N, C-alpha and C positions, 0 to 999 in steps of 0.2 A: 135580353141576355139569355132567353130560353134556347136560342140557337147554339149557345156554347155548351149546354148540358148534353153530354153524350157525343160531343164533337171529338173526333179522333185525329190527333196530330201524328203523322208518321214522317219523321225526318228522313226523306227518301234520297237525300243527297242530289238535289236537282242540278246543282252547279258543281263543276269540278273543284272549285276552290273550297266549297263546303265539304267535299269528300276529303280534301287534303287535311282539313282541320279535324274532322271527326272520324275519318276512316270509313271502311265499308264500301259497298258497291255504289256506283253512280247510276245504276239502272233504276228508272222510275217504276214503282210498284203500285198495284191497284189498292184501293181501299176495301178491306174485308168487312164482313158483317160484324158490327160492334159487339153483339152479345157473344159471338164466338170468340172474338178477341179477348173480351173481359175474362171469360173462363180460362182461356189459354194463358193470359197474363198472370192470373192468380196462381195457376199451376206452375208457371215458369218461375215466379218469385220464390215459391217453396223449393223448387229444384236448385235455383241459384244459391239459396242460403245453405242448402245441403252441401254444395260444392265450395263454399267459402273457405279460404285458407285458414288453417289453424295456426295461431301464433303462440309460441312458447317463449315467454319473457326470459331473457338471460339473467344469470345471477346478478343481483344489484352490485354495481361497483362504482356508483357515483353518489355523491351527497348533495342535498339531503335525501334520505331514502324516501321513495314513494310509498305511502301507507298501505296500498293494496289496490288490486284491479277490481273495478266495479263490475260484477257479473250482471248482465241484463239479457232478457229475452229480446228478440227482434220486435219492432212495432207491429201491431195488428191493425192500426188505423191512425187517424189524426183528427184534430179539432180545428175549427175555423169559425170566423164570425164576419158578417157583413156590417153589423153595427154593434153598439155596446150593449144591446138589450138581450141578445141571445147567442149562445155558442152551439154550433152544430157538430155532431159526431159522425165521422165517416169511416168506412172500412178502406182497405187498400185499393179497391176498385172505384172508389168515389161514391159508393152507395150510402145514402143517408141512414144512419143507425138510430138517431134520436137527437133531441135538442134539450138544452137546459137554459132557463132564464138567468140573466145576470144583471139585475137592476143596480144601477149605481157604479157599474164597472168603469174604471178609469179610462181604459182604452183597450181595443182588441190587439193584444200583443202577448207573446209567450212570456214576457217578463212580468206580466200582471195576472197570469192564470196558471194554475197547476192542477193536474188530475192526480189526486193522491190515492194510488192503488190501481189495480187492474180492473178490467171490465168483464171478468168471467161471470159475474153475477148480473150482468145486464147494465145498460146505460143509466137507468134511474138510480141504481145503488152505487154508482161510481161517484166518489166525492169530488166535486169541482170546487176548488178554492180560488178566490180571486180578491184583488185589491179594489177597494171602493173609496170614493171621495166623501162619502156620507160621514157626517159628524166629525169632520176634520181628519178622517183616515181610519178605515176599519178593514179587518180581514173577514170576509164573508164566506160562507159555505153553502153549497146547494147539494143536498143528499135526499134522494127520493122525492124530488120536487119541492122539498121544504128548504126555504132560504133563511139563514140565521147568522147572526154575528158571532165570530169566534174570538176576536181580540180587537182592542181599540188602541193601537199603538201610536197614532198620529200619522204624519205624512209618510206614505209607504214608497220606497224606491223600487223594490222588486220582490216578487214571490217566486220561490222555487221549491225544490224538494228532492227526494230520492226517486229515481225512475223505477218503473216496474210495479210490483205489488206492494211495496212499502208505503206506509202512510206517514212518513217523516217529512216535516215541513221546515223551511227556513225562509226568513224574510228580513229585510233591512228597512230602516227608517232614516229620515233626515229632518232636522229642525234648525232653521237659520237663526243665528244670534249675531250680535255685533262683533263677537270675537271669532265668528266662523261657524261652520256647521257642527252640530252635535249629531253624530250618526251611531246607530245601534244595529246589532245583529242578534237575532233570536232564532233558535232551532229546537225542535222537539216533536213529540208525537202530536198528531193533528188535534186530538181532544185535550191536550194539556197546555196549549199555547197561552191561554189567558192566565194560567196559574204559575207560570215561570217567569223569571226576570231575564232581560237580555244578557247573553253571555259576553258580548263584546260591546264596548262603548268607546268612542273616539271623539275628541273635541280639538280640532286644529283649524287654522285659517288657510289651509291649502286647497280647499274646495273638493277634496277627495272624500267620497262616502262609500260605505260598504256596499258591495254588489255581489251577493252570493250566486254561485253558478250551479252547484248541485251538492247534495248530501251523499256522503259515503256510508252506505248501509250494508249490513251483512247479517243474515238470519234474523231480520227484524230489529237489529240493534243499530242505534245511531252512533257511529264512530266519530263523525266530524263533518265539516263543511269546507268545500273549496270556494274561495271567493277572490274577486279582483276589486279594484277601486274604480269608481266612476267619477269623472270630473263633472260635478253635478250642475245641471241647468246651464250648460255651455252649448250654444247653438251655432258656433262658427266653425264646425267641423263637418267634413263630408262623411267621415266614419265616426261612430260613437267613441268618445275618448275613454277607453278602459286602460287601467295602468296596473301592471304587475300581476302576480299570481301567488296566492297564499293558501295554506291549509290550517284550519282551526281544529285541533284534536280535542274533541269534547271530553274524551276519557282522561286526558292529561291537563286540560285547560291551558293549552299551549298553542301558539301560532308559529308556523314555520314558513319562511319565505323561500319560494322556488323561482321567482322572477321579480326583480326590483321594480319599483314604480317609475323608474326612468324609461322602462320599456313599455311600448304600447301593446297590450294584450289583444289578440285577434280571434282566438277560438280554442276550444277544449274538446277532446274526444269523449264519446259517451262512456268509455271504460275508464276515463280519468287517467290515462297514461301518456297522452300526447298533448302538447301545448303549442300553439302558433303565436308568434309575436313579431313585431317589426325589428329590423336588423340594426337600427341605429338608436342609441339612447339619447335622451335629451328632453328638455321641457316641452318642445313641440316637435316630436320626431317625424311627423308626417311630411314636414317640409324637407327633410333630408333623407328619409328612408329610401333605400334602393331595392328592398325586397322583403320577403317573409322568411323567417326561420321557424322550422318545426323541430321540436326537441322531444325525445322519448325520455320521460322522467324515470323510467325503470333502469335503463342502461346508458343513458346520456348520449345516445346516438343522435346526430343532428343532420337535418336536411336544410339546404338553403336554396331559395329560388328568387331570382331577380324579377322585378316588375317589368312589364312590357315598356318599350321605349316611349310609347304615347301616354302611359299612365302617370301623369304629372301629380295626381292627388294621392297616389299610393293605393293601398288595397285593404280589404278587411272582410268581415262576415264569413270567417272560415268555418266550414263544417266537415267533419270526418265521417267516413262510412263506419258502420258498426264493427267491421273486421279490421279497420285501420288500413285498408289497402288503398283507398282513394281519399283525396281531399279536394274540396271545391272552395272557391272564393271569387270575389269580384274586385275589379280595379276601376279607377275613375280618372277622368281628365276633364278640364274645363274650369273657368274662373267664376262663373255665375251659375245659379240653379238652372237657368234657361239653356246654358251651354254645356251642361254636364253630359259626358259620354261614358258608357259603361262597357266593361269587358268581362266576360265569364271565362274562368279557367278551371279545368278539372285535371288533376294530376294523379297518375298511377304511381304510388310510392314503391310498389313491388316490381315494377317493370322498367328499370333504368330511369325512373322518374320521367316517364313519357307523358306529354300533355295529350289527353284525350279530347279536350275542348280548349280552344284558345281563340275566342271569337268576340268581336264587338257586336252590338245589337243589330246592325244592318245585316249581319250574316246569321241571325237567329230567328228569322221570320218563320221558319218551319215549326217553331214551338208554338206559334200563335196563329196558325192558319193563314200565313202570308202577310200579316201585319207586322210592322216593325215595333218591337216593345219600346216603351218609353223608359222603363227601368226593370231590373231583374235582380233577384236575391236568392241565393241558395239557402234554404231554411233547415235542411236536414236530409237524412237518407231513409227511405221507406224500407230498404233492404240493403244487403251488402253491395248491390250493384245498381240500385235505382235511386236517383237523386230527386228530391222534391224541390221545385222552383216556385217562387212567388213572382209573378210577372204582371206588370202594369201596362195596359194598352190604352192609348189615347182614345177618348170617347167613352170609356167604360169606367163607371164609378168604382166598382169593386175589382181588386186584383184577381188574377187567375192562379190557381194552384195546379201545376203541371208536373206529372211524373216523367222523368227523362232518363233513358239508359245511355250513358255516355260511352261505355266500353263496347265496341263492336263485337267483342267476344261473348257478351252477355246481353243480347237484345231483350226487349220486353216479350217478343214472340219470335222464336228462332225461324219460324216459317216466313216471316216478313223481312228478314235481313237486319242490318245493323241500325243503331242510332234512332230509335223511335221515341216518341213522346205521346202522352195522352192527357187530356184535360180531366182532372178529377173533381174540382169544385171551384166555386167562387168565394171570395172572402180572404181575410187576412189569417195566416197560419197562427195557431195559438198553442200547439203542443202535440205530442204523440200519445197514442193509446197503446197499452200493453195488456197482455192476457191476464 
């Protein structure tokens, strides 16, 4: 796998059909010096972010009111892991910044790991919080290379928190009983978790457990938590079965419904203003869904996009760019795991809802040096115009994390033309880093 490190993927539009899907010139371009490109890419990311559109939310005229826009800095890096023992920290160019041990980690996934606070004081001092299977379920922390238990709540569903510099944490648990799951949600300051009780407790036989998405924080204060429900331990779904969208106001001890559990939740924007969900309600909506709905919770504006005709399994894993200009997701077809086919779609919400990418895996070989990916997932945005993809390639144990510029108007390096990609790291994505 050493051949992958430093491997530059430039989507040069080798075929005219690829050019139709992604735009840009069909002229084959040479491979530049990697060190020069990395410097240029870093400078370009800063310039792109400076040019990002500024959105002024309209006066709220829809109910329920959205509690507030979450203000976040842009990411300065990301974390990933090849196995459960260690999480690696990378900058936006894929340079390794440091590593932290995570003994007992349930699995490498952003639902099990949270970086509580920024990295301005260096990687050792950045608090890494993770879920562990030890002792029936504990929340562990790694700060300054010291690993210690923070809480012992039992079986942990997910760990999340506030993005950026805040050290606000939220996590949920589930306990199976003959009457159904008892599920809890607890949120608070990182150092106070063990001393507070869960704020929400639910016991029903519907199989739905709390799944916190993010904390809404302002000036260090914990205002509340956005959450959905997870159909727990259900394995017969192509896309993870999340249901509804709710906000728990910690200051008022009140839960507000923004999307009922009949709807399949698909994704949430970093600023907590846009939600994506399936367009058909029902107990198993993926069988009947025809597309994705995106709703602005501030002004109730709605976008609707139908799935591709071939996407018989629907779609999911929706990720919004920091400026809410772009949205990416995947769609699927096939009846068995061996037959699954995937399609990547990237939509420009600000430009007549134009698809910047609308491709199956056979047409995405430029992202992986000519090999056809076996699966692909958009995991987030490194900047306002650069998408981070997690790609699995046959014959490679660890997935690849690839930066991709889908908009031909904002390439990674303007000197190289449109639609470029570059390999940043190996491993499974586990979260973003903030200054």
